[in-house]
Backbone atoms as SQL, in Angstrom:
CREATE TABLE atoms (id INTEGER PRIMARY KEY, chain TEXT, resi INTEGER, resn TEXT, atom TEXT, x REAL, y REAL, z REAL);
INSERT INTO atoms VALUES
  (1, 'A', 1, 'LYS', 'N', 10.943, 15.665, -1.756),
  (2, 'A', 1, 'LYS', 'CA', 10.230, 14.638, -1.389),
  (3, 'A', 1, 'LYS', 'C', 10.579, 13.306, -2.582),
  (4, 'A', 2, 'LEU', 'N', 10.482, 13.898, -3.676),
  (5, 'A', 2, 'LEU', 'CA', 10.985, 12.911, -5.028),
  (6, 'A', 2, 'LEU', 'C', 12.002, 11.981, -4.934),
  (7, 'A', 3, 'ASN', 'N', 13.274, 12.879, -3.949),
  (8, 'A', 3, 'ASN', 'CA', 14.562, 12.397, -3.837),
  (9, 'A', 3, 'ASN', 'C', 14.370, 10.799, -3.050),
  (10, 'A', 4, 'THR', 'N', 13.573, 11.759, -1.600),
  (11, 'A', 4, 'THR', 'CA', 13.203, 10.596, -0.854),
  (12, 'A', 4, 'THR', 'C', 12.610, 9.235, -1.417),
  (13, 'A', 5, 'LEU', 'N', 11.622, 9.355, -1.766),
  (14, 'A', 5, 'LEU', 'CA', 10.683, 8.447, -2.511),
  (15, 'A', 5, 'LEU', 'C', 11.758, 7.491, -3.228),
  (16, 'A', 6, 'ALA', 'N', 12.524, 8.401, -4.102),
  (17, 'A', 6, 'ALA', 'CA', 13.318, 7.352, -5.370),
  (18, 'A', 6, 'ALA', 'C', 14.506, 6.675, -4.385),
  (19, 'A', 7, 'MET', 'N', 14.736, 6.710, -3.063),
  (20, 'A', 7, 'MET', 'CA', 15.920, 6.178, -2.573),
  (21, 'A', 7, 'MET', 'C', 15.256, 5.050, -1.694),
  (22, 'A', 8, 'LYS', 'N', 14.033, 5.443, -1.204),
  (23, 'A', 8, 'LYS', 'CA', 13.099, 4.199, -0.412),
  (24, 'A', 8, 'LYS', 'C', 12.480, 3.503, -1.367),
  (25, 'A', 9, 'GLY', 'N', 12.157, 3.792, -2.445),
  (26, 'A', 9, 'GLY', 'CA', 11.368, 2.469, -3.211),
  (27, 'A', 9, 'GLY', 'C', 12.317, 1.416, -3.673),
  (28, 'A', 10, 'PRO', 'N', 13.103, 1.607, -4.249),
  (29, 'A', 10, 'PRO', 'CA', 14.305, 0.311, -5.075),
  (30, 'A', 10, 'PRO', 'C', 14.844, -0.238, -3.752),
  (31, 'A', 11, 'THR', 'N', 15.454, 0.348, -2.695),
  (32, 'A', 11, 'THR', 'CA', 16.000, -0.458, -1.663),
  (33, 'A', 11, 'THR', 'C', 14.987, -1.010, -1.034),
  (34, 'A', 12, 'ASN', 'N', 14.060, -0.684, -0.944),
  (35, 'A', 12, 'ASN', 'CA', 12.821, -1.379, -0.103),
  (36, 'A', 12, 'ASN', 'C', 12.239, -2.653, -0.516),
  (37, 'A', 13, 'ILE', 'N', 12.085, -2.257, -2.056),
  (38, 'A', 13, 'ILE', 'CA', 11.281, -3.246, -2.351),
  (39, 'A', 13, 'ILE', 'C', 12.145, -4.092, -2.957),
  (40, 'A', 14, 'ILE', 'N', 12.703, -4.256, -3.882),
  (41, 'A', 14, 'ILE', 'CA', 13.686, -4.952, -4.507),
  (42, 'A', 14, 'ILE', 'C', 14.241, -6.249, -3.872),
  (43, 'A', 15, 'PRO', 'N', 15.144, -5.921, -2.927),
  (44, 'A', 15, 'PRO', 'CA', 15.770, -6.864, -2.162),
  (45, 'A', 15, 'PRO', 'C', 14.717, -7.835, -1.771),
  (46, 'A', 16, 'ILE', 'N', 13.459, -7.193, -1.065),
  (47, 'A', 16, 'ILE', 'CA', 12.231, -8.308, -0.532),
  (48, 'A', 16, 'ILE', 'C', 12.041, -9.278, -1.492),
  (49, 'A', 17, 'LYS', 'N', 11.614, -9.107, -2.782),
  (50, 'A', 17, 'LYS', 'CA', 11.102, -9.924, -3.836),
  (51, 'A', 17, 'LYS', 'C', 12.256, -10.416, -4.809),
  (52, 'A', 18, 'PRO', 'N', 12.420, -11.812, -4.784),
  (53, 'A', 18, 'PRO', 'CA', 13.553, -12.697, -5.164),
  (54, 'A', 18, 'PRO', 'C', 12.811, -12.480, -6.923),
  (55, 'A', 19, 'ILE', 'N', 14.126, -12.567, -7.526),
  (56, 'A', 19, 'ILE', 'CA', 13.899, -13.023, -9.410),
  (57, 'A', 19, 'ILE', 'C', 13.262, -13.815, -9.488),
  (58, 'A', 20, 'THR', 'N', 11.777, -13.712, -9.756),
  (59, 'A', 20, 'THR', 'CA', 11.133, -14.973, -10.348),
  (60, 'A', 20, 'THR', 'C', 10.316, -14.611, -11.161),
  (61, 'A', 21, 'THR', 'N', 9.383, -15.529, -11.663),
  (62, 'A', 21, 'THR', 'CA', 8.745, -15.488, -12.753),
  (63, 'A', 21, 'THR', 'C', 7.630, -14.300, -12.556),
  (64, 'A', 22, 'ASP', 'N', 6.926, -14.566, -11.162),
  (65, 'A', 22, 'ASP', 'CA', 6.257, -13.566, -10.340),
  (66, 'A', 22, 'ASP', 'C', 7.012, -12.307, -9.866),
  (67, 'A', 23, 'GLY', 'N', 8.357, -12.017, -9.820),
  (68, 'A', 23, 'GLY', 'CA', 9.227, -11.044, -9.274),
  (69, 'A', 23, 'GLY', 'C', 9.561, -10.007, -10.133),
  (70, 'A', 24, 'ILE', 'N', 9.475, -10.632, -11.788),
  (71, 'A', 24, 'ILE', 'CA', 9.725, -9.867, -12.754),
  (72, 'A', 24, 'ILE', 'C', 8.932, -8.612, -13.034),
  (73, 'A', 25, 'PRO', 'N', 7.895, -8.806, -13.346),
  (74, 'A', 25, 'PRO', 'CA', 6.939, -8.086, -13.318),
  (75, 'A', 25, 'PRO', 'C', 7.098, -6.581, -12.280),
  (76, 'A', 26, 'LEU', 'N', 7.212, -7.311, -11.263),
  (77, 'A', 26, 'LEU', 'CA', 7.129, -6.396, -9.832),
  (78, 'A', 26, 'LEU', 'C', 8.291, -5.466, -10.002),
  (79, 'A', 27, 'LEU', 'N', 9.650, -6.088, -10.365),
  (80, 'A', 27, 'LEU', 'CA', 10.608, -5.269, -10.755),
  (81, 'A', 27, 'LEU', 'C', 10.505, -4.200, -11.552),
  (82, 'A', 28, 'ILE', 'N', 9.940, -4.510, -12.948),
  (83, 'A', 28, 'ILE', 'CA', 9.349, -3.822, -14.175),
  (84, 'A', 28, 'ILE', 'C', 8.766, -2.644, -13.373),
  (85, 'A', 29, 'LYS', 'N', 7.569, -2.757, -12.621),
  (86, 'A', 29, 'LYS', 'CA', 6.746, -2.031, -12.035),
  (87, 'A', 29, 'LYS', 'C', 7.500, -0.953, -11.423),
  (88, 'A', 30, 'ASN', 'N', 8.480, -1.494, -10.000),
  (89, 'A', 30, 'ASN', 'CA', 9.259, -0.545, -9.863),
  (90, 'A', 30, 'ASN', 'C', 10.338, 0.287, -10.367),
  (91, 'A', 31, 'LEU', 'N', 11.094, -0.277, -11.479),
  (92, 'A', 31, 'LEU', 'CA', 11.709, 0.746, -12.341),
  (93, 'A', 31, 'LEU', 'C', 10.786, 1.654, -12.943),
  (94, 'A', 32, 'LEU', 'N', 9.742, 1.383, -13.380),
  (95, 'A', 32, 'LEU', 'CA', 8.744, 2.412, -13.955),
  (96, 'A', 32, 'LEU', 'C', 8.488, 3.328, -13.179),
  (97, 'A', 33, 'MET', 'N', 8.541, 3.156, -11.830),
  (98, 'A', 33, 'MET', 'CA', 8.149, 3.751, -10.566),
  (99, 'A', 33, 'MET', 'C', 9.070, 4.931, -10.512),
  (100, 'A', 34, 'VAL', 'N', 10.145, 4.317, -10.210),
  (101, 'A', 34, 'VAL', 'CA', 11.437, 5.188, -10.266),
  (102, 'A', 34, 'VAL', 'C', 11.807, 6.205, -11.463),
  (103, 'A', 35, 'PHE', 'N', 11.596, 5.449, -12.546),
  (104, 'A', 35, 'PHE', 'CA', 11.631, 6.503, -13.971),
  (105, 'A', 35, 'PHE', 'C', 10.534, 7.712, -13.898),
  (106, 'A', 36, 'TYR', 'N', 9.430, 7.165, -13.545),
  (107, 'A', 36, 'TYR', 'CA', 8.407, 8.579, -13.366),
  (108, 'A', 36, 'TYR', 'C', 8.468, 9.346, -12.144),
  (109, 'A', 37, 'LEU', 'N', 8.880, 8.899, -11.026),
  (110, 'A', 37, 'LEU', 'CA', 9.401, 10.024, -10.238),
  (111, 'A', 37, 'LEU', 'C', 10.494, 10.914, -10.480),
  (112, 'A', 38, 'TRP', 'N', 11.956, 10.274, -11.370),
  (113, 'A', 38, 'TRP', 'CA', 12.748, 10.991, -11.849),
  (114, 'A', 38, 'TRP', 'C', 12.274, 12.301, -12.974),
  (115, 'A', 39, 'LEU', 'N', 11.467, 11.909, -13.745),
  (116, 'A', 39, 'LEU', 'CA', 11.025, 12.600, -14.834),
  (117, 'A', 39, 'LEU', 'C', 9.906, 13.858, -14.003);
């Protein structure tokens, strides 16, 4: 399940949100979630 979540999270969330002042914190949160799942 960890692998499926890691694959779905970045691919689904990152492309949707553009890189903006509001998007940067979201990308950081997504990266933190990915690292958390990998750990």
